[in-house]
C-alpha positions as CSV (number, residue, x, y, z in Angstrom):
1,M,-0.4,0.0,0.1
2,F,2.4,2.0,1.4
3,D,6.7,2.4,-0.1
4,E,7.8,1.5,3.6
5,K,11.0,4.3,2.6
6,R,8.8,7.5,3.0
7,D,9.7,10.8,1.8
8,T,8.6,13.6,4.0
9,T,10.6,16.3,2.4
10,V,8.5,18.8,0.2
11,V,9.6,21.7,-1.3
12,F,7.8,25.0,-1.6
13,T,8.1,27.0,-5.0
14,D,9.6,30.8,-3.9
15,N,6.2,32.0,-4.6
16,E,4.7,29.7,-2.2
17,M,6.8,30.6,0.1
18,N,6.6,34.1,0.1
19,S,2.8,33.5,0.1
20,F,3.6,31.7,3.2
21,D,5.5,34.3,5.3
22,D,3.6,37.1,3.9
23,D,0.3,34.5,5.8
24,A,2.9,34.6,9.4
25,Y,3.0,37.3,10.0
26,L,-1.2,38.0,10.1
27,E,-2.8,38.9,13.1
28,L,-5.4,36.5,12.5
29,S,-8.9,36.1,14.9
30,Q,-9.3,33.4,17.3
31,E,-11.7,31.4,15.1
32,V,-10.4,31.6,12.3
33,L,-7.4,30.0,14.3
34,S,-9.7,27.5,15.5
35,S,-10.8,26.8,11.4
36,R,-7.6,26.4,10.9
37,L,-6.4,23.6,13.5
38,G,-5.0,20.7,11.9
39,E,-3.4,17.8,13.1
40,E,-3.1,17.1,16.5
41,L,0.8,16.6,17.0
42,P,2.5,16.1,21.2
43,S,1.8,18.3,23.9
44,V,4.3,20.0,25.5
45,S,5.0,20.7,29.3
46,V,6.3,24.2,29.4
47,L,7.7,25.8,33.1
48,V,5.7,29.5,33.1
49,D,6.7,30.3,36.4
50,I,9.2,30.0,39.3
51,L,7.5,30.7,42.9
52,E,9.8,33.2,45.8
53,D,7.5,32.1,48.6
54,E,9.7,30.4,50.5
55,D,6.4,29.2,52.7
56,L,5.2,26.7,50.3
57,P,3.0,24.1,51.9
58,P,5.2,20.9,52.0
59,G,4.4,18.3,48.3
60,V,3.9,21.9,46.6
61,E,6.7,22.7,43.9
62,S,8.7,26.4,42.9
63,E,7.1,25.8,39.8
64,V,4.8,25.8,37.6
65,Y,4.2,24.3,34.0
66,Q,1.7,24.8,32.0
67,D,0.5,22.4,29.7
68,F,0.4,23.0,25.7
69,S,-1.4,21.4,23.4
70,V,0.0,22.1,19.1
71,F,-2.2,21.6,16.1
72,A,-0.5,21.4,12.3
73,D,-1.9,24.8,10.7
74,K,-4.2,23.4,7.9
75,L,-3.0,26.0,5.7
76,N,0.6,27.2,5.8
77,P,3.1,24.6,6.5
78,T,5.6,27.0,8.0
79,Q,3.0,27.3,10.7
80,L,2.1,25.6,14.3
81,I,-0.9,26.9,16.8
82,I,-1.0,26.7,20.3
83,D,-3.2,25.8,22.5
84,G,-2.2,26.9,26.1
85,E,-4.2,25.0,29.2
86,Y,-5.4,27.7,30.8
87,D,-5.1,29.9,28.1
88,E,-8.2,31.4,26.2
89,N,-6.9,32.1,23.4
90,Y,-5.4,30.4,20.2
91,F,-1.3,31.8,18.7
92,R,1.5,30.7,16.3
93,I,4.5,30.1,16.0
94,A,7.5,29.0,13.3
95,R,7.3,25.3,12.9
96,P,10.8,24.7,14.2
97,K,13.2,21.8,11.6
98,D,13.2,19.5,14.5
99,L,9.7,19.7,16.9
100,S,10.9,18.4,20.2
101,T,12.7,22.0,20.6
102,I,9.0,23.5,20.8
103,D,9.1,23.2,24.4
104,S,12.4,25.6,24.8
105,I,10.5,28.1,21.4
106,L,7.4,28.3,24.1
107,Q,9.9,28.8,27.1
108,E,10.9,31.8,25.5
109,R,8.1,33.3,23.9
110,I,6.1,32.8,27.7
111,Q,9.5,34.1,28.6
112,D,8.9,37.1,26.5
113,I,4.9,37.6,27.7
114,K,6.1,38.2,30.7
115,N,8.7,40.2,30.1
116,S,6.6,42.5,28.0
117,R,3.4,42.5,30.6
118,E,6.1,43.6,33.5
119,L,7.4,46.5,31.4
120,N,4.2,47.3,30.0
121,E,2.7,47.2,34.1
122,D,6.1,49.6,35.6
123,Y,5.0,52.1,32.5
124,E,1.6,52.1,33.6
125,R,2.3,52.5,37.6
126,E,5.8,55.6,36.4
127,R,2.4,57.1,34.6
128,L,0.0,57.2,37.0
129,E,2.5,58.1,39.7
130,R,3.9,61.3,37.2
131,E,-0.5,62.2,37.3
132,R,-0.7,62.4,40.7
133,D,2.8,64.3,41.2
134,E,1.1,67.0,38.4
135,W,-2.0,66.6,40.9
136,N,-0.3,67.7,43.9
137,D,2.4,70.5,42.3
């Protein structure tokens, strides 16, 4: 039925790759991402936080992990769609050559999101302090 030595290498034209690249930069709605969920690949568990509370109850680990479901993008073979265990939103990442690196890619992405969120919180706190100082002057 199938040849035992299956060749999974696929070659795309430059135009196809350009189209995939253009698509990768699009901000797609959750509805569109949901409709593009393809084959489910192995899920990954990623370290998302380290609790700094020194008085953690016995048996509670200081490292917090989150599971992510990984799906192929049905319309763009260069992308993967990610669904976080506790997240309401899907997001995409570039499909790595080696799927075993997805956890480290997500680890970096989660850290970037966390850093960005912290910067935004710091900026907002400073903005509020400046406004308060202006009202007090």
